[in-house]
C-alpha positions, 0 to 999 in steps of 0.5 A: 800410602805405600809410597811412604813405606817404599821411601822409608826403605819398606820395600816389601810392605809398599809392594804389597800395599800398591801391588797387591791392596791397591790393585785389588781395588782397581779389580773390584772397581772393574768388576762392579762396572760389569753387569752382572759383576763376574766371577768369584765375589770372594776372590775377584782375581780368579779367572780375571784374565778370561774374564776382563782381558783389557785388565789383564792386558794392564797387569805387566804395568800394574804389577812389575814386581819388588823393585818397582813399586813406584812404577806400579803406583803411577800405573794405577793412578793412570789406570783410575783416572782412565776409568774416570775416578775422581782423584783428589788433586792433592793425592794425585799429585802426591802419588806422582811426587812419591814415584 
């Protein structure tokens, strides 16, 4: 988990894991929910702001920067839940506890 890395002092690794890899999965989820899936299938962030303005509006919370990875993790969890993602209660609780 990215937040475990954060607590070990591995801030760069945590930021990349949460604000990079986890955000990529959210972008893919939103793209797959559209019919047909928009954009470049190999690089979904290209032109994201034009294709997915609702998601783009959330980006300042989802990608707040190096020092704010715990806040990004909370925002990602919230964004997933808003989209109806089923998050195992133990995982959700762990994210909130570590964030």
